[in-house]
C-alpha positions in Angstrom: 112.7 49.5 -120.1 116.4 50.4 -121.3 116.9 54.0 -121.2 118.9 55.9 -123.5 120.2 59.5 -123.9 121.0 61.6 -126.3 124.1 63.8 -125.9 123.3 67.1 -127.4 126.8 68.1 -128.5 128.6 64.6 -128.8 128.3 64.6 -132.5 129.9 68.3 -132.8 132.7 67.1 -131.0 133.2 64.1 -132.8 132.8 65.5 -136.3 136.0 67.4 -136.0 138.0 64.1 -135.4 138.6 61.8 -138.1 138.4 58.0 -137.7 141.8 57.6 -137.8 142.7 60.7 -135.5 143.3 59.7 -131.8 141.3 61.9 -129.2 142.8 63.8 -126.7 142.2 63.5 -123.1 139.9 66.4 -122.7 138.3 65.3 -126.0 136.8 62.9 -124.0 135.6 65.6 -121.1 134.0 67.4 -123.8 131.5 64.5 -124.6 128.4 65.3 -122.4 128.2 62.8 -119.5 130.8 60.3 -121.2 132.6 59.4 -118.0 130.3 57.5 -115.8 131.6 55.2 -113.0 132.8 55.0 -109.5 135.1 56.1 -106.9 137.8 54.4 -105.2 140.7 54.5 -102.8 143.9 52.8 -103.8 145.0 51.6 -100.1 145.2 48.5 -98.1 141.6 47.0 -99.3 142.8 46.0 -102.5 140.6 45.3 -105.4 141.0 42.1 -107.7 140.8 42.0 -111.5 137.4 40.3 -111.3 136.0 43.4 -109.1 137.1 45.8 -111.9 136.0 43.7 -114.7 132.4 43.6 -112.9 132.7 47.4 -112.7 133.6 47.7 -116.3 131.2 45.3 -117.7 128.5 47.4 -115.9 129.0 50.0 -118.4 131.1 52.1 -116.1 133.6 54.2 -118.1 135.8 55.4 -115.8 137.4 54.7 -111.9 138.3 57.8 -110.2 140.9 56.3 -107.8 141.9 58.1 -104.5 145.7 58.0 -103.4 147.2 59.1 -100.0 149.8 60.6 -101.9 153.5 59.8 -102.4 154.9 61.2 -99.3 154.3 61.6 -95.6 152.0 64.3 -94.5 154.6 65.2 -91.8 158.1 66.4 -92.1 160.7 65.4 -93.5 157.9 64.2 -96.0 159.3 61.0 -96.6 158.2 58.8 -99.8 155.5 56.5 -99.0 156.0 53.2 -100.8 153.2 51.3 -100.2 150.7 54.2 -101.4 152.7 54.2 -104.5 152.5 50.5 -104.9 148.7 50.3 -104.2 148.0 52.9 -106.9 150.1 51.1 -109.5 148.4 48.1 -108.6 144.9 49.6 -109.1 146.4 51.2 -112.5 147.4 47.9 -113.7 143.6 46.5 -113.1 142.3 49.4 -114.9 144.8 48.2 -118.1 143.5 44.5 -117.6 139.9 46.0 -117.9 140.8 48.6 -120.6 139.2 51.2 -118.6 139.8 54.8 -118.1 141.1 56.2 -114.5 141.6 59.7 -113.1 143.2 60.1 -109.7 142.2 62.0 -106.8 144.8 63.1 -104.2 143.8 62.6 -100.8 146.7 63.8 -98.6 150.7 64.5 -98.9 153.1 67.0 -97.2 150.8 69.1 -94.7 147.6 68.0 -96.1 145.9 65.0 -94.0 143.1 63.2 -95.8 139.9 65.0 -94.9 138.2 61.8 -93.8 141.0 61.5 -91.0 140.8 64.8 -89.8 136.9 64.3 -89.2 137.8 61.2 -87.1 140.1 63.4 -84.8 143.5 63.1 -86.5 145.6 66.2 -86.5 144.5 69.2 -89.1 146.1 69.9 -92.1 148.4 72.7 -92.3 149.3 73.4 -95.5 146.9 76.2 -95.9 149.3 78.9 -94.2 152.7 77.2 -94.8 154.3 77.8 -97.9 157.1 75.3 -97.5 154.5 72.7 -97.1 152.6 73.9 -100.3 156.0 73.8 -102.2 156.4 70.3 -101.2 153.0 69.1 -102.0 153.2 70.6 -105.5 156.3 69.1 -105.8 154.7 65.6 -104.9 151.9 66.3 -107.7 154.7 66.7 -110.2 155.9 63.1 -109.3 152.7 61.6 -109.4 151.8 63.1 -112.9 155.1 62.4 -114.2 154.8 58.6 -113.2 151.5 58.2 -115.3 151.6 61.0 -117.8 152.3 58.9 -121.1 149.5 56.5 -119.9 146.5 57.1 -122.5 144.0 55.8 -119.9 145.1 58.2 -117.4 142.2 60.7 -118.3 143.0 63.6 -115.3 144.0 64.3 -111.7 142.0 66.3 -108.8 145.1 67.8 -107.1 143.6 68.2 -103.8 140.5 66.0 -102.9 137.9 68.1 -100.9 139.8 71.2 -99.6 138.8 71.6 -96.3 141.1 74.5 -94.5 138.5 75.3 -92.4 138.2 72.0 -90.3 137.5 73.5 -86.8 134.8 75.7 -88.1 131.2 75.2 -88.9 131.2 74.3 -92.8 127.7 74.9 -93.4 127.7 78.7 -93.7 126.7 80.9 -96.7 129.4 81.2 -99.4 130.2 85.1 -98.4 130.4 84.1 -94.7 132.8 81.2 -95.6 135.0 83.4 -97.7 135.3 85.9 -95.0 136.8 83.1 -92.8 138.9 82.3 -95.6 140.3 85.4 -95.7 140.5 86.4 -91.7 142.4 83.3 -91.6 144.9 84.4 -94.5 143.7 81.1 -96.7 144.4 81.7 -100.4 142.9 78.6 -102.1 143.5 80.4 -105.4 147.1 80.5 -104.6 147.5 77.2 -103.8 145.2 75.6 -106.3 147.4 77.6 -108.9 150.7 76.2 -107.5 149.2 72.7 -107.8 148.5 73.5 -111.5 151.8 75.1 -112.5 153.7 72.2 -111.1 151.6 69.8 -113.0 152.0 71.6 -116.1 155.7 71.6 -115.8 155.4 67.8 -116.4 152.2 67.7 -118.7 150.9 70.4 -120.8 147.5 68.7 -121.5 146.6 66.5 -118.6 142.7 67.4 -117.5 143.0 69.1 -113.9 139.9 68.5 -111.8 139.2 71.6 -109.4 137.0 71.4 -106.4 135.9 74.1 -104.1 136.1 74.3 -100.3 133.8 72.7 -97.4 133.9 68.8 -99.1 133.4 70.3 -102.3 130.0 70.9 -101.8 127.7 72.3 -104.6 126.8 75.4 -102.9 130.6 76.4 -102.3 131.6 76.0 -105.7 131.5 79.8 -106.3 134.6 79.5 -104.1 136.5 76.8 -106.3 139.3 78.8 -108.0 138.7 79.7 -111.7 142.1 78.7 -113.3 143.1 80.2 -116.4 144.0 77.1 -118.4 142.5 75.4 -121.4 142.2 71.7 -119.9 140.1 72.5 -116.4 137.2 70.3 -115.4 135.2 71.4 -112.3 134.5 68.8 -110.0 132.0 68.8 -107.0 130.5 66.3 -104.4 126.9 65.8 -103.9 125.9 64.5 -100.3 122.3 66.2 -100.1 120.0 65.5 -98.3 122.8 65.0 -95.9 120.9 63.2 -92.9 119.5 60.7 -95.4 122.7 60.0 -97.2 124.6 58.9 -94.1 121.7 57.4 -92.3 122.4 54.0 -90.8 120.6 50.8 -92.5 117.8 51.0 -89.6 117.0 54.5 -90.5 113.1 54.8 -91.0 113.8 57.8 -93.2 112.8 58.0 -96.8 113.3 59.8 -100.1 111.8 62.3 -101.0 111.7 63.8 -97.6 111.9 66.8 -95.4 115.6 67.5 -94.5 117.9 70.5 -93.5 118.5 72.7 -96.2 122.3 74.1 -96.0 121.3 76.5 -98.6 118.3 77.9 -96.8 119.9 77.4 -93.5 116.4 76.0 -92.3 114.7 72.5 -91.2 112.0 70.7 -93.2 112.7 71.3 -96.7 111.4 69.0 -99.2 114.0 67.4 -101.2 113.2 65.8 -104.3 114.7 65.8 -107.8 113.3 69.3 -108.3 115.0 70.6 -105.4 118.2 69.1 -105.8 118.2 70.1 -109.7 116.9 73.8 -109.3 118.5 74.8 -105.7 121.5 72.6 -104.7 122.7 72.4 -108.2 122.2 75.8 -109.2 125.6 77.0 -108.3 127.0 74.3 -110.6 125.1 75.9 -113.6 126.5 79.2 -112.7 130.4 77.8 -112.9 129.6 75.9 -116.1 128.0 79.0 -117.8 130.9 81.4 -116.6 133.7 78.9 -117.9 132.6 76.7 -120.2 134.3 73.7 -118.6 133.1 70.2 -118.2 131.5 69.3 -114.5 132.3 66.2 -113.0 129.8 65.2 -109.7 132.9 63.2 -108.5 131.3 61.9 -105.7 127.7 61.0 -104.5 125.6 58.1 -103.3 123.9 56.6 -100.2 125.9 54.5 -97.5 123.0 52.2 -96.6 120.1 50.7 -98.1 116.8 52.4 -97.0 113.6 53.5 -98.2 113.9 54.9 -101.8 117.8 55.1 -101.8 117.9 53.8 -105.1 115.3 56.9 -106.2 117.8 59.3 -104.8 120.7 57.7 -106.9 118.4 57.9 -110.2 117.3 61.4 -109.5 121.1 62.5 -109.2 122.6 60.5 -112.0 120.0 61.7 -114.1 120.4 65.5 -113.5 123.7 65.0 -114.4 122.9 62.9 -117.7 120.4 65.6 -118.4 123.2 68.5 -117.9 125.9 66.6 -119.7 127.9 66.2 -116.3 130.2 63.4 -115.9 129.6 61.6 -112.9 131.2 59.0 -110.4 129.4 56.9 -107.4 131.1 56.8 -104.1 132.3 54.4 -103.9 132.9 50.8 -105.7 133.7 48.1 -103.2 132.7 44.5 -104.5 134.5 42.7 -101.3 135.0 44.9 -98.5 131.6 46.3 -97.8 131.3 46.5 -94.3 131.7 50.6 -94.6 128.3 50.6 -96.8 128.3 52.3 -100.1 128.3 48.9 -102.0 125.3 49.0 -104.4 126.2 45.7 -105.6 125.3 44.0 -102.7 122.4 46.1 -101.3 119.0 44.4 -101.4 116.2 45.5 -103.9 117.2 47.3 -107.3 120.1 49.4 -106.1 122.6 48.0 -108.6 120.1 47.6 -111.2 119.9 51.6 -111.0 123.5 52.4 -111.0 123.4 50.0 -114.3 120.5 52.0 -115.9 122.4 55.2 -115.5 125.4 53.8 -117.1 123.2 53.1 -119.9 123.0 54.9 -123.6 126.3 56.6 -123.4 126.8 57.1 -127.3 126.7 59.6 -130.1 124.2 57.2 -131.7 120.4 58.2 -131.6 118.4 55.5 -129.7 114.7 54.5 -128.9 114.1 51.8 -126.8 113.1 48.1 -127.8 111.0 46.2 -124.9 112.8 43.7 -123.3 115.0 42.3 -125.9 116.7 39.1 -125.1 120.3 39.5 -126.4 123.4 37.9 -125.3 127.3 38.8 -126.2 129.9 36.2 -125.3 132.6 35.8 -124.5 132.9 38.9 -123.2 135.6 40.2 -123.0 136.9 38.6 -126.3 140.2 38.4 -128.1 139.2 37.1 -131.5 135.5 36.8 -131.9 132.0 37.0 -130.1 128.8 35.8 -130.7 125.6 37.4 -130.6 122.6 35.6 -129.6 119.0 37.1 -130.2 116.0 35.7 -128.5 113.1 38.2 -129.1 109.9 38.8 -131.7 111.7 41.9 -132.6 112.8 41.9 -136.3 116.4 43.3 -136.4 117.6 44.2 -139.4 121.1 45.2 -139.4 124.2 45.5 -136.9 126.4 48.4 -137.0 129.6 48.1 -135.1 131.2 51.2 -133.4 134.1 52.2 -131.0 133.7 53.6 -127.9 133.5 57.6 -129.2 130.6 56.7 -131.6 132.8 56.0 -134.5 131.4 54.0 -137.3 133.2 50.9 -138.1 131.4 48.5 -140.3 127.9 46.8 -140.8 127.3 43.2 -139.9 124.9 40.7 -141.5 122.7 39.4 -139.1 122.4 35.2 -139.2 119.6 33.8 -137.6 119.8 33.6 -134.2 123.4 33.6 -133.8 125.9 35.7 -135.2 129.7 35.5 -135.0 131.5 38.8 -135.2 135.0 38.3 -135.9 137.0 41.2 -133.7 140.4 40.1 -133.6 141.5 43.1 -136.2 140.2 45.6 -133.6 142.5 47.2 -131.3 142.0 46.4 -127.4 139.0 48.6 -126.0 135.7 49.0 -125.6 133.1 48.7 -128.5 129.2 48.7 -129.0 127.0 46.9 -131.3 123.8 48.8 -132.4 120.8 46.5 -133.4 118.4 48.4 -135.9 114.7 46.9 -135.7 111.6 48.3 -136.8 110.7 49.4 -133.5 113.8 51.0 -132.4 117.3 50.2 -132.0 119.5 48.8 -129.0 122.8 48.6 -127.8 125.1 45.8 -126.5 129.0 46.6 -125.2 131.9 44.4 -125.3 135.6 44.6 -124.6 138.4 43.4 -127.0 141.6 42.4 -124.7 144.9 41.0 -125.5 
């Protein structure tokens, strides 16, 4: 069954925008659970246009692109042209697919990628080095300045998974971690404010995604700096239950199941949707209530396929949708899947589970029609699309909407195949809404030039 979700304040947000008015970048973030997609790292494992079109056609609305920065980690912090080229390439593919993207900065002057730290490379030193902080903030300014006029550029996370105490045990309570930060003279608020100020010197309104320490885990979002800025999004990453998420593909672990609770500091705690929602994510509700800012679950998933892994994906994505949070799976690969995380090639219904989580992203009230046989081609299209209906359901009308849910026009149904002219539409994503006696169904398509 196709699942459609009503976004509670979608209509309120859009009612203030006339059909001719272009929404701001932050308007998109104010639409509950609008951004649903994948993470990807712009590095030597480059993706093809076919990969990104497959992602876009799956229903994804965002690609959260990791960059290793425009400058070296170590002095003299020389430019890294290959990193710039990798990122430019990924952004060009987003343009070809008409897909919004956000950036998440993984390293730069004084800051090493947290993954590289975890496998034994030298630790970051930015946390207590003011000169490196300034260099890093300057690099952020260069990154934003390069893409600030791109309408598909939808936000930037200045520091991916701030991890200033790599040598210590992270899985302590928030109060203890805060004491460790203070004892080591690490001021996360100062560093993040410096990053925000540097970005604001070149862009007054690009959304900025703020993460908390300790791999941006949900229980540590209380330590994510609260920034006084009207265009802030708070991002967290959710790899819970940890043992299940990172278990090898030969694992006999199952979900729901009993695992370590880093919140309660004990073994054998049942992890299911209720526990994830009520215990793991309770800190996220508090930040959302305190600030009123949009929330982004910027990383989650399972590394390898094992028993009921797709159930975990469904539980986490549905928690996000129910709360109006945006989300991105880690990670979209498509070709280089030897590291896992590639749901498209996993056995079973992993990919179908991901696709279902992307459905129903609209302001239009939907109800389900069971198994409608609808095809829409060509997609993407430049001048027309043909909608073929092979179902016993009696559809009475077709309505055309843009990606934000603005009604554009009504289209009469012509027997089995209906040709729809789209050459007058601007490039981008659109959706067809078919009204029948038993409910409504949706088909998405892309207009490309």
